[in-house]
C-alpha positions, 0 to 999 in steps of 0.5 A, spaced: 444 942 787 449 937 785 444 932 788 439 934 784 443 933 778 445 926 780 438 925 781 436 927 774 441 923 771 439 917 775 432 918 773 434 918 765 438 912 766 433 908 769 428 911 764 433 908 759 433 901 761 425 901 764 421 905 759 417 911 764 410 914 764 407 910 758 400 910 759 394 907 754 387 905 755 388 899 752 394 894 750 393 888 745 399 883 745 400 880 738 398 883 732 396 877 728 389 875 726 385 877 732 390 882 735 390 886 729 382 886 728 381 887 736 386 893 736 382 896 730 375 895 733 378 899 739 380 905 735 373 905 732 369 904 738 373 908 743 376 914 738 378 918 744 382 912 747 389 910 746 391 903 744 397 900 744 399 894 740 405 890 741 408 885 736 414 881 736 415 881 729 417 886 724 412 890 721 410 889 713 405 893 710 406 889 704 406 881 707 413 878 708 417 883 705 414 882 698 418 887 694 415 888 687 421 890 683 426 884 685 428 879 681 423 873 681 426 867 684 419 864 686 422 858 690 427 861 693 427 865 700 434 869 700 436 870 707 441 875 706 435 879 702 429 879 706 425 883 700 426 877 695 420 875 691 415 871 695 408 871 692 402 869 695 401 862 692 408 860 695 407 862 702 406 854 704 409 851 710 414 847 705 417 854 704 418 857 711 425 856 711 429 862 712 423 866 712 424 872 717 416 873 718 416 866 721 418 864 728 420 857 730 419 852 736 421 845 737 417 840 741 420 836 746 423 829 744 416 825 742 417 817 744 411 815 740 415 818 733 421 814 730 428 816 733 424 820 738 424 826 733 421 833 735 416 836 732 417 843 728 412 848 729 411 855 726 408 861 727 407 868 724 412 873 726 410 879 723 404 884 723 398 880 721 401 874 724 399 868 720 395 871 716 401 874 713 404 867 711 398 862 711 395 859 705 390 864 705 384 859 705 377 862 707 372 856 709 367 858 714 366 852 720 362 847 719 355 847 723 357 841 727 364 845 729 359 850 733 356 844 737 363 843 740 361 850 743 354 850 744 354 843 748 358 846 754 353 850 758 354 857 758 357 858 751 350 857 747 352 864 744 357 861 740 352 857 736 352 856 728 347 862 727 350 867 732 357 866 729 354 866 722 352 874 723 359 875 724 362 872 718 358 876 714 360 882 718 368 880 716 367 878 709 367 882 702 365 878 697 370 879 691 366 875 685 359 875 687 357 872 680 359 865 683 358 866 690 353 864 695 347 869 697 349 869 705 356 872 704 357 879 707 360 884 701 362 890 706 367 887 710 374 888 711 377 881 708 376 880 701 374 873 700 374 870 692 374 863 689 381 861 686 382 865 680 387 860 677 382 854 676 384 847 676 388 844 671 385 837 672 379 834 669 374 837 674 368 832 671 372 826 672 375 828 679 367 830 681 365 823 678 370 819 682 369 823 688 362 821 688 364 814 687 369 814 692 363 816 698 365 824 697 359 828 697 361 835 693 358 841 696 360 848 697 362 849 705 362 856 705 354 856 703 352 851 707 357 849 712 356 842 711 362 837 710 364 835 703 368 836 697 369 843 696 373 848 691 377 852 696 376 860 697 381 865 699 383 871 702 385 874 695 384 881 693 381 883 686 388 884 683 391 878 686 394 880 692 394 877 699 389 880 704 391 880 711 389 883 718 396 887 717 393 891 711 386 890 711 384 892 718 391 896 720 390 900 714 392 907 713 386 910 717 388 907 723 396 907 722 395 915 722 391 915 728 395 919 733 391 914 738 394 908 736 401 905 737 403 899 733 410 897 736 414 892 733 420 887 735 417 887 742 418 880 746 413 880 752 415 877 759 410 878 763 403 881 765 404 886 771 398 886 776 395 891 782 391 889 788 384 892 788 382 889 794 385 883 798 381 878 794 381 881 787 387 882 782 387 886 776 391 886 770 395 893 770 401 893 765 405 889 760 413 888 761 417 887 755 423 887 752 425 891 745 432 891 742 435 889 749 432 894 753 426 892 758 420 896 758 414 897 762 407 900 760 400 901 763 393 899 761 388 903 765 382 899 762 384 892 759 389 888 756 388 883 751 392 877 749 393 875 742 399 871 742 397 864 740 396 857 743 404 857 744 405 864 747 399 866 750 399 860 756 407 862 756 405 869 758 400 867 763 404 862 766 410 867 767 406 872 770 403 867 775 397 865 772 397 857 771 398 851 775 400 852 782 405 847 782 408 848 776 409 856 778 412 854 785 417 849 782 420 855 778 419 860 784 414 865 780 409 868 785 402 865 784 397 870 782 391 865 780 391 858 780 389 856 773 390 848 772 388 849 765 393 854 762 397 850 758 394 843 758 389 841 752 394 843 747 393 840 740 394 841 733 392 837 727 397 832 724 398 833 717 401 828 712 402 829 704 403 825 698 405 827 691 403 824 685 405 825 677 399 828 673 398 825 666 401 831 662 397 830 656 391 832 661 394 838 663 394 843 657 395 849 662 401 846 665 407 851 665 412 846 662 418 850 663 421 854 670 424 859 665 417 862 664 418 864 671 419 871 670 413 872 665 409 869 670 412 874 675 410 880 670 403 877 669 402 878 676 405 884 678 402 888 672 395 885 671 394 882 678 393 875 674 396 868 672 398 862 677 401 867 682 394 869 684 393 862 686 391 860 694 396 853 694 390 849 695 385 847 690 380 842 693 378 840 700 374 835 703 372 836 711 367 831 714 362 830 710 360 823 708 367 821 707 368 823 714 376 825 712 380 832 712 383 832 705 386 838 701 389 837 694 394 842 691 395 842 684 402 844 683 402 843 675 402 851 674 408 853 678 415 852 678 417 848 684 424 846 687 422 839 688 422 836 682 425 837 675 418 837 672 412 841 675 406 837 673 404 833 679 399 834 685 399 833 692 394 830 697 394 833 704 391 829 709 389 832 716 386 828 722 380 833 724 378 828 729 385 827 732 385 825 740 392 826 742 393 832 747 399 835 749 401 841 753 405 848 754 410 849 760 415 853 762 422 852 761 425 852 767 432 855 764 428 861 762 421 862 764 421 868 759 423 864 753 420 859 748 416 854 752 417 847 752 412 844 748 409 837 748 406 836 741 403 829 743 402 828 735 400 821 734 400 819 741 393 816 740 395 810 735 388 811 732 390 818 730 395 815 725 389 810 722 385 816 720 391 819 716 392 812 713 384 812 711 385 819 708 390 817 704 388 811 701 381 815 699 384 820 696 389 816 692 383 812 689 379 818 688 385 821 683 386 814 680 379 813 678 378 820 675 384 818 671 388 824 672 395 821 675 400 817 672 404 814 678 406 815 685 412 820 687 412 820 694 412 815 697 413 810 692 408 804 690 412 799 694 411 803 700 403 804 698 403 796 697 406 795 704 401 797 710 407 796 715 411 801 711 406 806 710 405 807 717 412 808 718 412 813 713 406 816 716 410 817 723 416 819 720 413 825 716 407 827 720 407 834 722 402 839 725 398 843 721 400 850 724 393 850 727 395 849 734 389 851 739 386 849 746 391 851 751 387 856 754 380 854 753 374 857 754 369 854 759 364 855 764 369 855 770 376 855 772 376 848 774 375 846 766 377 853 763 381 859 762 377 864 760 369 865 760 364 866 755 366 873 754 374 871 754 375 874 761 381 870 764 378 867 771 380 870 777 383 876 774 380 883 772 381 887 766 385 881 762 382 877 756 384 872 751 382 872 743 386 867 739 386 860 737 388 858 744 381 859 747 378 854 742 376 847 746 378 843 740 381 845 733 376 846 727 376 841 721 377 847 717 382 852 717 380 857 722 382 864 719 375 866 718 373 864 724 378 867 728 376 874 725 369 873 726 370 871 734 375 877 734 369 882 732 364 878 737 369 880 742 370 887 740 362 888 741 362 885 748 367 890 750 363 895 747 357 893 751 361 893 757 364 900 756 359 904 753 353 906 756 349 908 750 350 901 747 343 898 746 342 891 750 336 887 748 334 879 747 330 876 742 325 870 742 323 866 736 318 861 734 314 858 729 306 858 730 302 852 727 296 853 723 292 849 724 294 847 731 297 840 731 299 839 724 306 839 721 303 846 717 306 853 719 303 859 717 308 864 720 313 866 725 313 870 731 319 874 734 319 878 740 324 883 742 325 886 749 329 892 750 334 892 756 336 899 756 334 905 759 332 909 752 329 907 746 332 904 740 331 903 733 333 896 731 334 893 724 332 886 723 334 881 717 332 874 716 335 868 712 329 868 708 331 875 705 326 879 709 329 885 713 326 892 716 327 896 722 322 899 728 323 903 735 323 899 741 322 902 748 323 900 755 318 894 753 316 888 749 314 888 742 312 882 737 313 882 730 309 877 725 311 875 718 311 869 714 317 864 713 320 861 707 324 856 710 323 850 715 328 853 719 328 861 720 333 865 723 333 873 725 338 877 727 337 884 730 342 890 729 343 897 731 349 902 728 352 895 725 352 892 732 349 885 732 345 885 738 342 878 738 341 872 733 336 866 734 333 861 730 327 856 730 325 850 726 318 848 725 319 842 729 314 845 734 309 843 729 310 836 729 303 832 731 
């Protein structure tokens, strides 16, 4: 009897140290943009399955601990009171200091920068991840961005038109009167124009833009680079939208099959051998409140921890370059040389200018007005605090630079005693420098060693200089700025001094990616086109780390879209009643061998064992439905445009998307 009591006490003690017998069907690591999206879709698609979502940071139903009853201090984050007011518009990287919803990483010393300075990286550290702290910019990627994927053999499913369908699935248009007709209106993420508007003379700005080689456009309407007004993930009542609120809503949080567990630092993935040559992910080991826990996944584990933590977790678990793992005595599960390589982030430098006060009648002339501004936001959901921090953006286009303009004239700000100023933010969306993520030998489960490599390639700085001078001249020609604030005019007039300014003030954009890139095989990538880690079963990745290179635009909407796409892949793999099919599309010339075309033809092939009703839509507005059994069916219709896209769906799930142009009709 005494031995039994001792055994029970030992078991209780063990379980208090190492959590026992917790089994889930799915485990998602990271509750950011991608992780929260995938967790929600798993609950929707597999209602009888148990889903565990692990998040390192704290939970925050109202992003970044906003307390709408607090005393407004817009430009101060009180570290002793995490509920100090932080409005959506003010959550920019310059206001990260002291914010408990942000995790910080310091890179290794960078010899290419003055004084070998290290680079500070920041990441979301709360439910919602980056979507709870970012600038809320909502841009679809440029068409040219998707060519980076489709140019890689095997990744053709990530073409522009295929992803376009998922953008529509994600988006909920909040101001249809001024929006484009290709936008989704039933998604979970609200997307709207900036409600505050510009304080600069827009007519003069656009005229100066054209004169300086910028082509005005609407990036979200056409995905063609150029100067565009920004859009944001802001609700009608001026609140931040995030994956924490819009995907992990009260419906999923109250679901007994769903578990959100915050404050969990993942150490490693647990594996099991399913045969001598095959290994499967089986669980996760993590630390919470100083206690070591382990949980089991019967189906799959999805890593969504970001481009810094995801490769660290893989390496700590034994997946990565063999030599690096063996050097720190980690048993090699899978030798994947690309884990942690190809790490990249767009270099960023900003400059400040004083606006001409006489041109800015909307300007909030006194910081004392902060309280009334807060009350306007709180009770009416209107006013300056509903803004998205960035008013204009140019990505690519004829100017071929990446520039954003942030008008500070409506906001109280700690940097100057006046507040009629504007900031020009330049990125290098074509930067060539590449760094790495490696384990810290002194703590293989802690923060990794980050080689930022920013500006290591000298040409990367040249592009930033070109961008800044183009942006300054555009504002000067528009007649909206009075003088230089940062740097001084003397620095602007000295090329050597300006290069030193760039090197001393460059920072990352916090859009780091590439460290677990998608590829066709294990020699060039970490995951395949269905996000599965090479050589290991039941383990996938969905975050920005899988992108071979960064997007020129802000990646938020694209990450939502690809997360939805991955969820559909998973559903295909596990539900036998999900229809599978393919579509072919081509133009038919009438008469033959001319540049005229009369109609297009597309054929669907049903690869499933039963008949399904397919719903289709095309870019010319046509749509319909039909039944397809285990055979082919052809549809004929007259196109409106020279480029035609058709998307097939069933039960809201995108089955296939194809595009054709009339180039087949060329003589």
